[in-house]
MIVO-878598 format. One line per field, with one value per residue: residue number from 1; x, y, z of N, C-alpha, C, O in turn; residue in one letter. Coordinates in steps of 0.05 Angstrom, whole numbers, plus 5000, padded with zeros to 4 digits. Layout:
BEGIN
lumke: (NUM ...)
n.u: (X ...)
n.v: (Y ...)
n.w: (Z ...)
ca.u: (X ...)
ca.v: (Y ...)
ca.w: (Z ...)
c.u: (X ...)
c.v: (Y ...)
c.w: (Z ...)
o.u: (X ...)
o.v: (Y ...)
o.w: (Z ...)
rofi: (A ...)
end
This chain:
BEGIN
lumke: (1 2 3 4 5 6 7 8 9 10 11 12 13 14 15 16 17 18 19 20 21 22 23 24 25 26 27 28 29 30 31 32 33 34 35 36 37 38 39 40 41 42 43 44 45 46 47 48 49 50 51 52 53 54 55 56 57 58 59 60 61 62 63 64 65 66 67 68 69 70 71 72 73 74 75 76 77 78 79 80 81 82 83 84 85 86 87 88 89 90 91 92 93 94 95 96 97 98 99 100 101 102 103 104 105 106 107 108 109 110 111 112 113 114 115 116 117 118 119 120 121 122 123 124 125 126 127 128 129 130 131 132 133 134 135 136 137 138 139 140 141 142 143 144 145 146 147 148 149 150 151 152 153 154 155 156 157 158 159 160 161 162 163 164 165 166 167 168 169 170 171 172 173 174 175 176 177 178 179 180 181 182 183 184 185 186 187 188 189 190 191 192 193 194 195 196 197 198 199 200 201 202 203 204 205 206 207 208 209 210 211 212 213 214 215 216 217 218 219 220 221 222 223 224 225 226 227 228 229 230 231 232 233 234)
n.u: (4729 4748 4798 4825 4849 4866 4880 4887 4917 4947 4984 4999 5025 5063 5097 5112 5146 5189 5209 5275 5317 5380 5421 5475 5513 5551 5604 5610 5649 5621 5551 5551 5568 5528 5530 5557 5527 5503 5453 5384 5346 5299 5268 5233 5193 5158 5130 5130 5099 5094 5038 5009 4967 4916 4864 4837 4795 4715 4669 4627 4650 4691 4651 4644 4694 4692 4689 4634 4606 4561 4523 4455 4453 4494 4547 4601 4653 4701 4759 4812 4853 4901 4936 4949 4997 5041 5100 5151 5230 5277 5339 5373 5427 5447 5465 5485 5484 5542 5528 5482 5421 5406 5394 5412 5385 5390 5367 5349 5296 5261 5212 5168 5122 5054 5021 5019 5019 4985 4940 4911 4850 4817 4751 4731 4708 4713 4759 4830 4851 4800 4751 4719 4746 4792 4772 4757 4797 4822 4794 4811 4864 4854 4837 4881 4928 4904 4909 4966 4973 4946 4982 5033 5010 5003 5047 5077 5054 5063 5116 5133 5109 5128 5182 5186 5169 5215 5259 5319 5364 5392 5398 5350 5320 5314 5294 5338 5335 5282 5281 5277 5221 5183 5192 5174 5128 5100 5104 5075 5011 5003 5044 5030 4968 4955 4985 4959 4896 4910 4926 4876 4839 4840 4795 4755 4766 4765 4712 4686 4700 4680 4628 4552 4543 4596 4596 4550 4568 4623 4594 4563 4591 4639 4597 4555 4571 4588 4551 4502 4538 4529 4482 4462 4492 4465)
n.v: (4911 4908 4899 4931 4911 4937 4940 4972 4932 4901 4927 4957 4913 4904 4959 4943 4895 4917 4952 4968 4986 5000 5012 5054 5059 5108 5144 5202 5256 5306 5324 5363 5331 5306 5343 5323 5283 5255 5277 5271 5232 5220 5184 5162 5106 5086 5031 4993 4944 4883 4858 4791 4740 4698 4652 4621 4609 4607 4657 4664 4652 4693 4737 4733 4739 4802 4866 4881 4843 4833 4850 4837 4854 4846 4811 4788 4788 4788 4814 4855 4853 4902 4897 4948 4974 4997 5007 5018 5021 5034 5062 5075 5124 5133 5179 5179 5205 5216 5208 5170 5185 5209 5225 5235 5221 5202 5193 5142 5141 5097 5099 5045 5039 5026 4984 4917 4856 4857 4825 4800 4767 4729 4708 4637 4607 4650 4626 4644 4670 4672 4713 4732 4737 4775 4817 4830 4821 4862 4909 4895 4918 4966 4975 4959 5000 5043 5029 5031 5095 5121 5110 5146 5189 5206 5204 5264 5287 5247 5249 5297 5315 5277 5295 5344 5328 5292 5306 5334 5369 5373 5337 5291 5292 5263 5219 5172 5110 5126 5147 5108 5075 5116 5137 5095 5088 5133 5123 5075 5096 5156 5157 5111 5106 5139 5152 5103 5119 5160 5115 5086 5114 5110 5070 5109 5121 5059 5057 5095 5072 5024 5028 5031 5021 5013 4955 4934 4946 4910 4873 4861 4853 4823 4798 4782 4753 4740 4745 4712 4664 4670 4680 4619 4589 4603)
n.w: (4763 4836 4892 4958 4998 5061 5115 5176 5221 5196 5163 5208 5235 5193 5193 5241 5247 5206 5234 5240 5294 5291 5356 5368 5419 5448 5478 5502 5530 5546 5534 5490 5452 5422 5382 5335 5318 5252 5203 5212 5164 5106 5071 5009 4975 4920 4907 4843 4837 4781 4763 4783 4734 4747 4730 4745 4783 4782 4758 4798 4847 4838 4850 4914 4921 4911 4934 4913 4932 4946 4915 4869 4820 4779 4752 4770 4722 4725 4761 4809 4849 4896 4945 4994 5023 5068 5093 5144 5145 5192 5214 5266 5308 5373 5419 5491 5545 5602 5651 5638 5634 5592 5522 5460 5392 5326 5262 5203 5155 5114 5071 5041 4992 4974 4926 4925 4936 4864 4833 4775 4758 4729 4697 4701 4660 4610 4577 4563 4507 4487 4456 4494 4543 4530 4531 4584 4611 4584 4608 4665 4663 4665 4718 4739 4727 4747 4806 4805 4776 4822 4863 4847 4845 4898 4908 4919 4965 5002 5014 5015 5070 5108 5100 5122 5176 5189 5166 5186 5221 5274 5334 5361 5419 5482 5545 5565 5530 5504 5451 5408 5425 5414 5360 5341 5363 5337 5282 5286 5303 5284 5219 5198 5194 5160 5119 5100 5094 5052 5014 5005 4986 4924 4920 4902 4854 4831 4829 4797 4757 4748 4721 4718 4659 4637 4656 4624 4576 4577 4580 4534 4491 4447 4407 4445 4477 4520 4564 4535 4553 4604 4623 4602 4647 4694)
ca.u: (4718 4780 4789 4838 4858 4883 4868 4902 4924 4969 4990 5018 5051 5084 5115 5136 5177 5207 5232 5305 5331 5404 5429 5499 5524 5566 5603 5616 5651 5591 5521 5552 5577 5509 5522 5566 5512 5490 5430 5366 5330 5268 5279 5203 5202 5144 5121 5115 5092 5074 5015 5007 4942 4892 4843 4826 4758 4695 4655 4612 4676 4697 4632 4650 4720 4692 4681 4611 4583 4519 4498 4449 4455 4518 4564 4632 4675 4733 4778 4835 4860 4918 4943 4959 5037 5065 5124 5190 5260 5292 5364 5386 5439 5434 5491 5480 5505 5560 5505 5469 5405 5383 5403 5404 5383 5398 5348 5346 5280 5258 5192 5157 5087 5043 5000 5034 5018 4970 4936 4884 4832 4784 4739 4749 4679 4720 4789 4858 4852 4772 4743 4708 4772 4804 4746 4753 4825 4825 4774 4817 4884 4850 4845 4917 4927 4884 4927 4999 4969 4940 5004 5037 4996 5001 5074 5098 5040 5079 5145 5134 5098 5151 5207 5167 5171 5238 5293 5335 5398 5392 5378 5327 5332 5292 5304 5347 5317 5256 5278 5259 5201 5171 5192 5157 5085 5090 5101 5037 4998 5004 5044 5012 4948 4953 4993 4939 4884 4916 4920 4850 4828 4834 4773 4735 4768 4764 4679 4677 4712 4662 4596 4535 4545 4616 4588 4527 4584 4625 4570 4554 4614 4645 4573 4542 4580 4590 4516 4501 4553 4529 4461 4464 4500 4450)
ca.v: (4898 4921 4902 4930 4904 4972 4933 4969 4918 4883 4948 4956 4899 4902 4972 4940 4883 4928 4977 4958 5010 4996 5039 5055 5066 5121 5155 5219 5264 5328 5315 5375 5311 5296 5348 5302 5257 5254 5291 5254 5235 5202 5166 5141 5084 5077 5001 4981 4911 4866 4839 4759 4732 4682 4659 4584 4611 4615 4679 4657 4651 4713 4752 4742 4759 4826 4883 4881 4814 4844 4869 4822 4863 4851 4785 4790 4772 4798 4824 4859 4860 4901 4901 4971 4962 5023 4997 5025 5015 5050 5056 5099 5128 5142 5185 5188 5227 5210 5190 5150 5189 5221 5220 5244 5203 5212 5166 5140 5129 5085 5088 5037 5042 5025 4966 4891 4847 4854 4802 4796 4749 4731 4685 4608 4610 4654 4617 4665 4665 4678 4744 4750 4740 4790 4835 4825 4826 4895 4918 4890 4927 4994 4974 4961 5025 5056 5031 5055 5120 5131 5108 5166 5219 5214 5209 5275 5293 5236 5254 5332 5310 5258 5318 5363 5311 5276 5312 5352 5375 5368 5299 5278 5290 5249 5217 5150 5096 5128 5149 5084 5070 5145 5137 5070 5104 5159 5109 5064 5116 5173 5161 5087 5101 5172 5135 5077 5135 5157 5099 5077 5139 5097 5068 5124 5116 5047 5052 5106 5050 4999 5037 5011 5032 4997 4927 4934 4940 4889 4837 4861 4849 4795 4793 4773 4717 4738 4757 4678 4646 4675 4673 4602 4581 4608)
ca.w: (4791 4849 4911 4965 5031 5078 5143 5186 5241 5183 5166 5238 5240 5179 5199 5267 5232 5193 5245 5249 5313 5304 5363 5375 5449 5448 5509 5494 5545 5546 5520 5462 5430 5408 5348 5321 5300 5228 5206 5197 5131 5101 5035 5002 4957 4912 4901 4830 4825 4764 4764 4767 4744 4762 4715 4755 4792 4768 4756 4824 4864 4845 4867 4941 4924 4913 4951 4907 4929 4951 4895 4851 4790 4763 4755 4771 4709 4728 4786 4807 4875 4901 4972 5003 5042 5074 5110 5143 5155 5211 5222 5283 5329 5397 5442 5518 5561 5618 5675 5619 5645 5577 5504 5435 5371 5295 5244 5175 5155 5092 5080 5016 4998 4940 4926 4923 4906 4847 4823 4765 4754 4696 4714 4680 4635 4594 4580 4553 4471 4478 4455 4521 4557 4513 4540 4608 4615 4583 4635 4691 4660 4670 4739 4743 4714 4765 4824 4804 4783 4846 4881 4836 4845 4930 4924 4928 4982 5022 5017 5032 5089 5117 5107 5145 5206 5194 5157 5215 5227 5299 5340 5370 5452 5497 5565 5553 5521 5500 5422 5399 5426 5411 5341 5332 5368 5324 5266 5285 5310 5258 5190 5170 5188 5146 5093 5091 5089 5028 4997 5004 4960 4900 4919 4895 4827 4814 4831 4771 4726 4740 4725 4703 4636 4629 4651 4607 4546 4574 4578 4506 4469 4435 4392 4464 4482 4549 4564 4525 4571 4638 4620 4601 4665 4716)
c.u: (4748 4774 4822 4829 4879 4873 4890 4924 4951 4987 5020 5036 5072 5103 5124 5151 5189 5227 5257 5314 5362 5425 5463 5505 5546 5586 5619 5625 5635 5573 5525 5563 5554 5502 5540 5549 5508 5462 5405 5351 5313 5276 5245 5208 5172 5141 5118 5122 5080 5057 5019 4981 4935 4872 4828 4793 4733 4681 4637 4625 4681 4679 4630 4674 4717 4684 4651 4593 4563 4506 4492 4453 4468 4532 4592 4646 4703 4739 4802 4841 4890 4919 4949 4976 5036 5084 5150 5199 5273 5309 5372 5415 5444 5470 5475 5494 5518 5536 5481 5428 5381 5395 5397 5401 5388 5381 5349 5324 5267 5228 5190 5143 5083 5026 5014 5033 4997 4959 4899 4873 4809 4778 4741 4731 4692 4759 4806 4846 4818 4771 4737 4732 4788 4796 4757 4773 4831 4819 4791 4843 4877 4852 4873 4928 4936 4901 4967 5000 4962 4964 5033 5031 4997 5033 5086 5087 5062 5107 5143 5124 5121 5178 5209 5182 5201 5260 5302 5356 5404 5378 5365 5331 5312 5302 5319 5327 5290 5252 5265 5236 5189 5161 5175 5128 5086 5086 5069 5015 4989 5013 5027 4981 4948 4965 4970 4905 4889 4923 4894 4831 4816 4810 4748 4744 4761 4728 4672 4688 4688 4628 4578 4540 4564 4602 4563 4545 4605 4616 4560 4567 4623 4612 4547 4545 4583 4565 4508 4513 4540 4496 4453 4471 4478 4432)
c.v: (4907 4907 4918 4921 4921 4958 4953 4957 4905 4903 4956 4937 4891 4918 4962 4920 4891 4949 4962 4989 4995 5020 5034 5064 5080 5140 5190 5240 5290 5317 5337 5349 5294 5315 5340 5277 5268 5270 5273 5248 5217 5203 5145 5135 5075 5046 5001 4948 4901 4854 4813 4764 4705 4676 4620 4595 4618 4650 4686 4654 4678 4734 4748 4740 4790 4840 4895 4855 4809 4846 4845 4831 4860 4818 4795 4774 4766 4813 4827 4877 4873 4906 4922 4963 4993 5012 5011 5016 5033 5046 5083 5104 5138 5155 5186 5202 5213 5192 5169 5160 5203 5218 5230 5222 5218 5184 5162 5128 5114 5077 5072 5028 5041 4999 4939 4876 4861 4841 4810 4776 4751 4698 4659 4603 4623 4647 4640 4645 4672 4715 4753 4757 4762 4826 4849 4837 4860 4920 4922 4910 4961 4996 4976 4987 5047 5063 5049 5089 5138 5142 5130 5192 5224 5219 5234 5287 5285 5248 5281 5332 5295 5280 5335 5357 5302 5287 5331 5355 5364 5346 5310 5284 5275 5232 5190 5123 5100 5135 5131 5083 5097 5140 5111 5073 5110 5141 5094 5081 5143 5165 5129 5092 5130 5161 5116 5094 5151 5142 5092 5100 5130 5088 5071 5117 5086 5045 5068 5089 5031 5013 5019 5000 5014 4969 4925 4931 4924 4859 4838 4855 4827 4781 4778 4748 4716 4728 4724 4667 4648 4670 4645 4576 4584 4588)
c.w: (4803 4882 4924 4990 5047 5101 5172 5217 5224 5171 5191 5242 5219 5181 5224 5260 5221 5203 5257 5272 5312 5321 5367 5394 5441 5479 5513 5525 5561 5525 5495 5445 5408 5377 5338 5308 5277 5228 5202 5181 5132 5077 5029 4968 4948 4898 4866 4821 4806 4773 4760 4760 4740 4744 4725 4768 4769 4770 4785 4846 4867 4858 4900 4941 4927 4935 4944 4906 4935 4937 4864 4820 4776 4770 4747 4746 4712 4752 4781 4836 4881 4933 4975 5021 5042 5101 5113 5154 5170 5225 5243 5296 5350 5407 5468 5539 5589 5638 5658 5627 5617 5544 5474 5413 5345 5276 5216 5169 5122 5086 5046 5024 4965 4947 4911 4943 4887 4840 4803 4756 4729 4705 4681 4665 4616 4595 4559 4513 4457 4471 4484 4541 4552 4528 4563 4617 4608 4604 4659 4692 4674 4708 4756 4738 4739 4794 4819 4786 4809 4859 4877 4837 4873 4941 4940 4953 5008 5031 5032 5063 5119 5118 5123 5169 5207 5188 5179 5218 5252 5320 5348 5406 5458 5521 5553 5558 5515 5471 5410 5398 5415 5386 5338 5331 5352 5290 5259 5285 5296 5228 5179 5169 5163 5111 5080 5082 5060 5003 4989 4992 4939 4904 4903 4866 4816 4804 4803 4743 4733 4748 4711 4673 4622 4630 4636 4583 4550 4563 4553 4485 4459 4420 4418 4468 4514 4561 4558 4551 4598 4637 4621 4620 4691 4719)
o.u: (4768 4752 4840 4806 4904 4851 4908 4941 4972 5010 5044 5059 5092 5125 5145 5174 5209 5247 5259 5315 5369 5439 5474 5504 5562 5573 5639 5608 5637 5578 5508 5564 5557 5486 5545 5556 5508 5450 5409 5334 5308 5288 5238 5218 5160 5151 5096 5139 5056 5060 5031 4968 4951 4859 4815 4772 4734 4688 4634 4612 4679 4689 4613 4683 4733 4672 4641 4575 4549 4482 4508 4456 4463 4527 4602 4651 4720 4720 4816 4837 4908 4901 4960 4970 5032 5077 5166 5190 5283 5307 5375 5428 5447 5491 5451 5518 5503 5530 5465 5411 5357 5414 5373 5415 5391 5385 5350 5324 5266 5219 5204 5139 5095 5020 5018 5043 4989 4979 4877 4888 4793 4789 4747 4740 4688 4776 4794 4839 4811 4785 4746 4735 4799 4808 4766 4772 4842 4831 4790 4848 4892 4866 4882 4942 4956 4906 4982 5021 4970 4969 5050 5043 4991 5042 5099 5104 5073 5115 5150 5132 5124 5193 5228 5199 5212 5281 5284 5369 5421 5355 5362 5353 5292 5326 5313 5313 5273 5230 5243 5225 5182 5137 5153 5111 5072 5066 5051 5000 4966 4995 5016 4968 4927 4955 4964 4890 4869 4925 4890 4807 4792 4795 4731 4727 4750 4719 4656 4685 4677 4613 4584 4541 4558 4596 4556 4538 4613 4623 4546 4558 4609 4606 4526 4531 4582 4560 4507 4498 4540 4488 4436 4463 4477 4416)
o.v: (4913 4905 4920 4923 4918 4968 4940 4970 4899 4894 4960 4941 4877 4909 4972 4924 4877 4959 4948 5012 4980 5038 5012 5089 5068 5147 5194 5239 5293 5304 5335 5353 5279 5311 5358 5259 5293 5274 5256 5266 5202 5221 5124 5147 5060 5042 5011 4936 4907 4839 4806 4782 4689 4696 4603 4586 4631 4664 4710 4653 4690 4749 4761 4739 4803 4829 4912 4847 4789 4845 4838 4816 4869 4805 4805 4750 4749 4826 4815 4900 4858 4919 4928 4944 5009 5012 5015 5003 5051 5033 5106 5084 5163 5144 5193 5206 5196 5168 5155 5143 5207 5203 5233 5202 5242 5160 5183 5104 5132 5055 5080 5016 5048 4994 4940 4881 4881 4832 4819 4762 4766 4678 4661 4588 4610 4659 4650 4623 4674 4734 4773 4779 4771 4846 4872 4858 4877 4940 4942 4921 4974 5012 4988 4992 5060 5085 5067 5103 5160 5165 5133 5212 5247 5228 5233 5298 5300 5254 5286 5350 5304 5279 5342 5370 5304 5282 5345 5334 5346 5339 5335 5277 5274 5229 5186 5117 5083 5133 5135 5088 5088 5137 5119 5068 5097 5147 5097 5080 5150 5163 5126 5086 5129 5163 5115 5083 5155 5150 5091 5098 5134 5100 5055 5104 5086 5035 5058 5093 5023 5011 4999 4976 5000 4958 4901 4913 4916 4839 4819 4852 4808 4758 4766 4728 4696 4705 4710 4662 4629 4653 4641 4553 4565 4589)
o.w: (4789 4892 4909 5000 5046 5108 5183 5229 5235 5169 5191 5250 5223 5176 5232 5265 5219 5193 5278 5262 5330 5311 5370 5390 5427 5498 5527 5542 5585 5504 5477 5421 5389 5359 5322 5293 5277 5249 5184 5182 5151 5065 5039 4949 4963 4876 4861 4807 4804 4792 4739 4770 4730 4739 4713 4760 4748 4789 4793 4866 4888 4875 4911 4964 4940 4954 4958 4891 4933 4939 4846 4801 4754 4790 4726 4749 4706 4762 4764 4843 4874 4944 4954 5036 5024 5125 5095 5173 5157 5246 5235 5293 5347 5402 5466 5543 5598 5638 5670 5625 5617 5546 5468 5417 5343 5279 5204 5176 5106 5093 5028 5045 4944 4971 4887 4966 4898 4829 4810 4743 4718 4713 4657 4648 4596 4608 4540 4504 4433 4479 4495 4552 4572 4532 4564 4630 4622 4612 4673 4714 4689 4721 4776 4757 4747 4803 4828 4783 4815 4865 4894 4831 4879 4961 4962 4967 5024 5054 5056 5078 5142 5137 5136 5181 5229 5199 5188 5217 5254 5320 5347 5414 5443 5517 5529 5577 5519 5461 5400 5377 5393 5381 5329 5314 5337 5276 5242 5266 5299 5211 5157 5149 5149 5088 5056 5065 5047 4979 4965 4993 4932 4889 4894 4853 4794 4783 4788 4718 4712 4767 4697 4666 4602 4609 4639 4568 4528 4551 4546 4462 4465 4424 4411 4465 4528 4566 4578 4570 4613 4654 4639 4617 4706 4738)
rofi: (M Y F T D G K K D R L R N Q A R G C L L A L L T S L T P A V F A A C A E L P P S S I S V V R L E S Q P T R N F D Y S Y K T L R N L S E D H T R R D I E V L G L T R G L A V A R F E V K G T V A R T P D E R Q E C A S F S L R L E Y G F S P L T I Y V S R E F P P G S C A H D E I Y R H E L R H V D T Y R E H A R K I E A E I T E A L K R R F E R A N P W R N S A G E S S T K L Q N E I D E R W I P Y I T R L L N K V N I E H R A I D S A E E Y A R V A A S C N G E I R Q R I T G K R)
end
C-alpha cells in the first residue's frame, strides 16, 4: 500500500519559503556593466531519504490512512507513505541602470526534489519478529524502492528542462524590481506544478504492486497466519 501527499499548496509554500533572493545593488556607469554578471545556473539534487518505521497502528487505522480506504474487499496490513517534495533555493545578483529604472539579473538556482520523508507502517497485530510482520514489511519495501526508482527515472527530464530555461550566459532584463518577482511567479506557476505532476506519476507504479493477486498472496502467506488473525478480529 502507498500514499503520496503532493498537494500543490504545500509545495508552493515550500518553494516560497526557500526562495532566497540575495540582491546585490550595483552602480555601473553604463548599462553595459550587466555583461559582467556571472552566467545563470541551475543544479538539481535528488533526495535520498531513509525510511522511518511505525508499527503502532492497527490495520483498521491504516485503512483510514490509505488512498484505498473506501475499498472493503481488502485489509490494509501495511502502508508506505512518501511526501512529494519540490523546493527551490535561489541566489541572485542584480545590476541597475544609473536612473534605477531598468535592471539585469543573474540567478543561481538549486532544486531539491523527491519523496521525503518516507514512512513504512506495519499493523501492530503483526509484531516484529513474526513471519507475518516480515512478509508485510517485505511488500512495503517494494513501495520504498518504487518511490526511489521513480525519482531517479525523472531526474534527467527535470534537469534538461530546467537547464534549457535557466542556464544562460546573458542576464535577465526587466524593469527595476521585477526580476525576483517574475522568477518567483514562474517557479510557483510553472515549475512546481510540472515537477509535482512528474512525481505523482509514481502512483501508477504503486497500483501495479498492490494487485489483487499480491494481496491474496500476502494474506495466504505464513501458513495462513495473516488471514486467520484478521478473520478472528472482525
